[in-house]
N, C-alpha and C positions, 0 to 999 in steps of 0.2 A: 302627213300630220301624225304626231305621236298619239294623241287621243282624239277619236272621232266625236265622242260625247264629252262635253265639258262640264255638264251639270253635276256629275258625281264629285268633282273637285270641290264643289261648294261645301260638301260634308266636312272637309278638312280646313277650308278657309274661314267659314262662318264662325266656328267657335273661337278662333284666334281674334277675329274682328270684334266679336262680342266682348271678349276679355279685355281688349284694348279700349273699347268704348266705355266699359263699366269702370275700369280701374285706372285709366289714363286720361282719356278725353273728357269724360264727364266730371271728374274731380278738377281738371284744369278749368273747365267752364265755371264750376262752382267757385273756384278761387278768384276768377275774374269778377264774378258777382259779389263775393264777400269783400273784395277790396274797395268797393264803393259804399260800404255800410259800416256803421259803428256797431260792433257786436258785443260791446262791454256789458250791456244790460242782459244779453242772452246768457252770458257766463254767470253773472251774479244772480239773475232771476230767470231760470229756464222758462221759455214760453213767452217772454216779453217781446214786443215788436222790435224789429231792427230799425235803426235810424239811418236814413240815406244821407251821406255826407259828401257826395260827389267825389271830387279829386283830392280831398283833404289828406288821405293816406299817401298819395303820390307827392303832394307838396311837402309832407313830413320827411320824405326821403332826402330832400335837399338841405334840411336843417339837422339831420341826424348825424352826429359825429361818428357814431359807431358803424353805421352803414358805409360811411366813407372809408373807414379803416378796413372793413370787411371786403369792400370792392377792391381797394388797393392791394390787400393781401392776396385776393383771388387772382388779380392780374400778375402779381409777382410770381405766384405759384404757376401760372400759365407759362411764363418765360422759363422758369426752372424746370418744368416738366419737359418742354421741348429740348432744352439743352442737356439736361442730365438723364431724364428717363429715356426719351427717344434717341438722343445723341449717344449716350453711353450704351444703350441696348444695341444700336447699330454697330458700334465698335466691337462689342462682344460677339455679335452675330457674324461679322466679317472674320474675326479671329477663329471662332469655332468652326466656321464653314471650311476653313483651310486645314482642319484637323481630320485626318482620315480614320484614325483609330480612337475609340473612346469618346466619340462625339456625343453619344447618348448620355454619358455621365455628366457632361457639362450642361446639356439640356435640362436634366433633372435638377442639378444643383442650382442653376440660375432661375428656374421656374418655381422652385420650392416655396419662396416667400408668398407667391400668389395663393398657394394651398392653405397657408395659415390665415386664420381670421384676423381682420384688421384690428378688432378689439383686443385679441391676444397680443398682437405686435405692440399696440399702444400700451398695454399694461406692462409688457416686458421693458419697453423703453422708459416708461414712467419709473420703474424700479431702477433702471440705469441712472436716471437723472436725480434720484432722491438725494437730498442734501445730507441727511443723516443715514449713513450706511449704504448709500447707492454705490454701484460698481465703479462708476467713473471717479467718484470722490475717494473710494477705497484705494484705487490705483494711485491717485494723487497723494494720498496719505502715505502709501508705501514708498513714494519717492520723496517724502518729507516736504510736500507742497501743501499749501492751504486749500481747503475745499472750495468748490465753486458752486454758486447758485445757478444751475444750468437753466432754470426756468425764470430767470430774472427778466425784466423788461428789455434788456439789451440782447439777450441770447435766446429768448423763448421762441421767437419765430423761426430762427435757424434750427433749433433743436427739434421743432415739430416737423420742419421740412425734410430733415435727414431721413427719418423712418418712412415718411410718406412717399418720398421719391424712391427710396430703396425698395420698397415693397412692390412697386409696379414695374421695375426695370425688366424683370423676367417675363412679364406679360408681353411687352413690346419686343423683347428679345426673340420669343418664339415666333411672333408674326413676321418679323424681319428675316429670321433664319429660314422660315418656310419660303419667303419670297426669293431668297438667295439660292435655295436649292432648285428653284425653277429656271434659273439661268443656265444655259447649256455650257458645259465645260469646254466645248469646241471654241467658244468665243475667247476664253482666257488662254487657251493653248495657242490660238492664232496671235493673240497679243504678246505672248511670251516669245514666239518666233520672230515677231517684229521688233523685239527688244524693249517692250514696254514693261517698266518695273511694276511690282505689286502695288506700290503706293499710287502710281498713276492710273493703274487699272481701276482702283477704287473710285477715283474722281471722274475718269472719262468713260468707264464702262458700267461699274456697279451702280453708282448713284443715279445716272440717267435711266437705266433699265429698271431700277427699283422705285422710280418716281411715284407711281400710283400707290405702292405699299407705304412709302414714307409719308405721303400726303394723308393716307388713311390713319396712320399712327399719330401724326401731328394733330389731326382733327379730333381723334379720340382723347389725346392728351390734354388739349386746351379746353375741350368741353368737360372732361372729367375733373379738371381743376376747379370748375365752378360748382361741382357737386361734392367736393371734399367735406367729409363730416366726421365719420366714426373715429378715425385714428386721432385727429387733433382734439376731438371732444374728450376722448379717454385720457390723453396726456394732460390737457389743460382745459377743463370744463369751463363753460361760460366765458371763453376768450381770455382766461387768466394768462398773465397778470394784467389787470386794469383794462380788460377788453382788447388788448393789443394783438392777440392771436386769433381774433375772430375771422372766419371766412363767411361767405354768404350762406352756406349751408348751416354752419353752427349758429350764426346769429338768427337765422330764420327759426331754428329749433328753439332757441332760448326765448325769443319773442313769443312764439306760438304756444309752447307748452310750459315754459318757465314763467312767463308773465301773463299767460292766458289772453294775449292780445291777438286773437285769431284773424281779425281783419287786416292788421298791419303785417302779420306773418304771411297772409295770402298775397299781399302786395309785394313783399320781398320774394316770394316764390315766383311771381310773374316776372320780376326783374331777372331772376336766374334763368328762366326759360327764354326771355327775349335776348339776354346777353349770349346765351348758348347758341341761338339761331344766328345772331349777328356775327359772332366770332367764327362759327363754322363756315359761314358764307364768306367772310374775309379770308379765311385760310384757303378756300377754294379759288378765290380771285387771285390771291398772291401766288399760289402754286399752279395755276391753270396752265395747261400745255398750249402755248401760243401756236404751235404748228397745227394742232387739231382744230383750234379756233379758226385759223385761216382756211383749213380744209373744208370747214362747214360753209 
């Protein structure tokens, strides 16, 4: 045994558990409680009693058109994160892994967007999209083309997705590249001797051996899509235009702190948590290794 006495380990474990309880589990329990009460009177007159309204906030979810838009946008973002964030990051990782010299340069360049604050990226792209004097419209003007309202109802969701997806490709790139470096070169050398092309090696060797890492990235991507907030909020606050760019995180923030509707905001927060648990479980079921399941 590595440690004969286990109790000293509690010195390091207990502070972390206390931190999680105070700042994660306790607020979550409070959110559950708040979702069953009408807290409007508390905001208008602090100290007034809460009104128990049972499941009224949850019933309101089914008649709220904006929450339907937010859920739809969040699910669309899930699909886009899997295809473009994880998918594009995997392609970059495979390409960079085959580079013998200067690999560190590509690691730094692709990971760099993660270092930049999401708020800063949002402000940067907001300037790009500006109708009057924005970089994109200046380019169009130089080409003698009419300016475009990049944040119009037709284009706003796409324009928000582009920087959001781009900013996280480097995160999954580093994870996937680390997984690739753990695969022995002997396997690929044996495949080369057998006449297996590089393209086939990716499908028949790399992807199967990278399965646990890919599943981890997909799980992080789809659950992260439910928590998207800062970058979309900076580019188009309050779900502009017309609430069409709301995600669950942005709508929860607007309801809670913009409308001072804390009980309904707590209800949306619970929806986010439940959806995150369900989605992560579905990913595990879809990508589970059948051979391991049979072995059990």
